[in-house]
N, C-alpha and C positions, 0 to 999 in steps of 0.2 A: 195535831189536836188543837183545837184554838182555845185560848186563855179569856176566862171572864172576867169581869170587872163588875163588880155591884157600883152604881152611878146613878144620882140624884137628879140629872142630865145631860142634855148637851145646847149650847149656843153656837148656832153653825156660824156663825159671825159676831165678832165682838172688834171692837177699837180702844175699848176701855179697860182689857183684861191684856195688857202686853202691848210689845211695838207689833204696826203693821196691823192685818188683820188675819183673825186667829180663829180657833175653835178652840170651844172653853169645855175640857169634859170635867164638871162637877163628882167626885169621890162623894160615895155614900157611909157616912159614919165619922165621927168624930169624938175623941174620949175628952179632949180640951175645953168645949164645951163655953167657951169667952163669952161672960156678959156682955149684949149689944153685939153680937155674932150678926154678921149680914147674912146669912144661911143656915139661921137652926134649924131650918127642917131638914138640914144635912147632919143631924149626928146622929142620929137613929143610927144602930150597925141593919137594922131588919128594915128599914125602908128602902125605898128608892127601887132600881131594878136591877138583873143580871143581864149584863149585855154583850157580846162577843167581841174583845178587841177586834178581829177581822170586821167587823160589820162598822165600827167608829175609823178606822183606817179608809174603809170604802167611800164612806160621806166626807171623809175628807181629801182622797183622791178626786172625787168628782166638781173638787173648788178649785181652780188652777188658780182662784186670787190669792189663798191662803199662805200666808208667811210662816206661821207654826199653828201649835198647838197649845192651849195654856191650861195645865192641869190643876183645878182648886177643888173644894171643900166645901163639906169634912176634911176631913184628911187622908191626903195624897198616902204619906207614909205607911197609914194602918194597912192597904194594899198594895206595897212598896214592889211584891213582886209582878203582879200585872200590869201598874201602871209603867213599870219598867220596861215593858214590853211592849207595849203600849209606844214609850217615848221613842226605842230604839227602832222599832218601824217604821215609827213617821219622821223621823233621821233620815233614814234610808227613801224618804221619799222629798227629802231635802225642805224639809220641814223644821224649824227650831224648838225650841222648848223652853217653857217658862212651869217652872212650878210653886204653889204658894203652900207654907209649912207653917203651922203653928211652934216645930221645934226652932230651934233655933241652928244655925248652919253648924258653927261648935259641940252642939249636943248628938247631933246627926252623926257627924265625924267620930266623934268619940265614942258612941254605942253604935256603930254602923255592922260591929262584928257579931252583936246582939239580934240583929233581927235582918231577916230574911229579905232580900232586896235592897234594903237600905242604901246600900255600897252603890249598888249597879240603878238606880231612878237619879240619884244623885251625880253620880258619872253621864246619864245620859241629860241630867237639866244645862240648859247655859245659862239660864237667868232663874235664881231662887228666889223669891219672897219672905222672909225667915220671920218668925217671932207671931207671937198670941197675938191677937187683938186686944189693946186696952183701953178700955172705952172711956178712960178718963187723957188718955192722949193722942185720942180722935181728932183728926183733921182733915177736913173735907178736901183741904188743898193741894192734898200729897198727892204725887203721880202714883196709881197703881199699888196704893196700899192706904191702908186706912187708918194705921196709929201712926203715932212718932218714931215707936221703939223697933217697929217693921223696916228691915233692912231689905234693900234690891241689890242682889250679890252675882258676880261675874264668876261663874262656878270654876269655868276652866280655869282662869286666870287665878283665883284664889287657892285651887289646886298646887297648881303649878310656882305659885310663889310661895307655898305655906303661911300663907296668911287671908282674911276674908276681905277682897276686893269689892267695894261696892258702887255700881254705877249711878249717874248720878241721875 
């Protein structure tokens, strides 16, 4: 049985949403509703369209130049189980996973037992950009993030060292 995800859209190739050439999948639905959000059309949980994980993977397979998949939003952790399946299967194709979330790494770790799929999605994520977008901390010069409170985190090292390990 195939797993479906409600998405706002897909960018087939991007060089601004993570390292290398990436496919970007935008989750539909977000409770954060950060003022000044770059993707406000992704906030509604009723918008976007349902797509099969297998169809996203077929798109990814058709591009031999891809280094990875970036999961953005909306809020991917609102559909963590489905995005964890996508991430796991993409990694089986040799792609790395970068996930954007309005939650902090610490919040996800602390609350993963209360939310289905959170631990799995975090485990399949190589790079996590965490924290809500804060318009008063907006900085257009930042790499891969919109506001200065957001962090770029090496998830594997953070888990191994039991502390947040940021990537420059």
